[in-house]
N, C-alpha and C positions, 0 to 999 in steps of 0.2 A: 448293604452296600460295602461293608467292611470285611465280610467273610471272604477268605481266599483259599482255605485248605480244602473245603468240600467241593467235589465236582458238581454236585447238584446246586450248591450255592453259586458257583460260577455260572452255571447255565441260567439260573434265575436272574442273577445280576445282569448277564448279557442281554436277556430278553427285556428286562426293565429298562436298561440303557437304550436298547433299540427303540422302544416305545417313546421314551423321553426325547431322544434325538430326533425322531420323526416329528413330534409335536413342536419341538424347538425350531426345527428347520422350517416347518410350515409357518409358524408365528413370526419368524425372523426373516422371511422373504426367500427361503430356499437354502439357506446355509447357516451354520452356527458361528462362523468366524467372527461376526460382529455383534453377537448377542449381548456383549458387554455394553453396547451403546444404547440398549433399550432401558437401561437404568436411568432414572431421572437425574441422578447425581453425576452421571458421566460427563455431561457437557461442561458444567462448572469446574469439575476436577480437571478436565482436559485443558481448559483455558488457563487455569491456575498453573498447571504443570508446564504449559508452554511458556508462561511468563517467567517462572523460576528457571526453566531451561535456558532462556536467554541470559538471565543473570549468571548462571553457571558458565556458559560458553564465553561470556565476556570476561569472567574471572580467569578462565583458562588462557584467554588472549593476554590479559594484563599481568598475570602473576605466575605463570608457569613457563619455564624455559624448556620448550619441546616443540618439535615440528607439527605439521597439520594432522599427523596420525593421532595426536592427543585427544581429539574430539571423539573418534570412534573407540579408542582404547579406554578412555575413562567413562564413556557411556556403558561399555560392557562391564567395567568395574562396578558401577552402580547397580546394573542389572544383577550381577552375581551377588552383590551385597544383599539385595532385596529378595530375589527368588532363586539364587544359586545357579543360574543359567546365563550364558552369554546370548547375544542376539541370534546367532546362528543356531544354537541348540534349541532356543525357544521356537524359532521359525520351523524347524524340523518337526518338533513335537506337535505343533498346531497345523502342520502341513500348509504353511502360508505360501502364497504365490509370490513371484518376484515383485509384483506391483504393490503388494500388501505392506503396510507400515506396521512395525511391531507395536508402537504406542497406540495406534488406532484400535488395537485388539485388547488392550489392558483394562482391567476393571478399575472403577473409581478409587477403590482402596489402595490398589497397587500404584496408581498415578499419584495419590497423596503421599505414599511412602517415598517414592522417587523424588517428588518435589521437595519434601522435607529435607532429604539428604542433599539434593542439589543446592538448595538455599543455604544450608548449614556449611557445606564445603566451600561455597563461594565466599562466605564471610570469614571462615577460618583461613583460607588462602590469602585473603586481603590482609588480615591481621599479621600472619606469619611473614608475608612478603615485606610489609612495611616495617616490621620489627627488624628484619634482616637487612633491609635496605637494598634488596635485589629480588629478582624473580626466583621462585622455588624450583628445585630440581625434582624430577619425577619421583625419586625415592622419598622425598619429603611429603609430597602429596599422597603417595601410597600409605605413608604412616597416618595421615589424616583420615584416609578411607578406613584403615584398620580401627582407628579410634571410634569412628562413626558406627562401625558394625557392632562395637561393644558398648555403645552409649546406652545408659540405662533409660534415658528419656525416649530414645528412638526404638528400643526393643519391642514395646507393645505394638507400635505401628507396623514394624517389619513383620512380626509374627502374625499379626492380623492379615497383612497382605499375603503372606505365604499360605495361610489357612484358606483364605478366600480363593486364591488362584488354584491351589491343589484340589480343593473340594468341588468348586464350580466347574473347572475344566474337565474333571472326570465325569461329572454328572451331565453337564450340558453340552460338552464338546467331545466326549469320549476320548479325551486326551490325558494321558498319565504322565505326570512329572515325576520321574524316578527319584530325583534328588529332594522331592518334597513329600514323599510317601508318608512320613511320620506326621505330616500336618493335615492329612485327609480326615475330614469329619462328615457326619451326616448333614445333608443340606437342609436348613430350616425351611419351614413353610413360607416364611417371609421372602426367601430368595425366589421361590417359584412365582410368587405374586409379583416380585420386582421385575423379573425377566419374562414372564409369560402371562401374568394376570392383567387385570384392568389398569393397574398402575403403570404398566410397561408401555412404552411407545417407541416406534422407530425414530432414529435420529432425524429423519426427514420431517416427521410429525412434530418433533420437539422444536426444530428450527422454524417451523411455520407458526409456532405459538408466539404471539407478541410479547408475553411476559418473559419467555425464555430468551427471546432476542434482546430484550432490555437488560437482562442479567448478563448475557454474553457481552453486550456493548460496554457495560460498566466494568467488567473484568478486563476487556480489551484496552480500556482507557486508563487503567491503573498506572 
């Protein structure tokens, strides 16, 4: 999968990808766009990220001196921090349609990284704003984003998210993230089981599971 110089290797890789994509499409209901949702960890991760997203947007309301453009602007800032692409770049690479939501296509590990950053930034904004006795300026929040990108505690989570996105999207979606090429690795057998094997289930199947619904309700009520 990693050979790029040889013409024969490229042909073999192309054929392998064709076969994988066909299988993935069949198992995921005709397309690979939402294969991420077949992971049993997706639903809890999506709910957690939604919760932390609300915390972050409230912090933007309460502690940042900027117009309504701040929501989209800093969403892109976080996307670029995690996987080096803004929303528009990501949509083009995955060939998403207008109705498709970016976060609905993200892997659980990517959602976890985004949630960690959103939660951390929200707390940092609150502390800095209260210390200054005023709302923060965009340049001050930009500095917090830079510090988050270089945070030693977040680095393993961010690198794991980049590796998962780059490797899985190339193998399962035939989508190449040029800015994440250095993170591409061979897909482990466990990933094939997670997204295509017996352990994988469509989101509709997961939502019909009483146990999954109970977990979702607990997360919603937090």
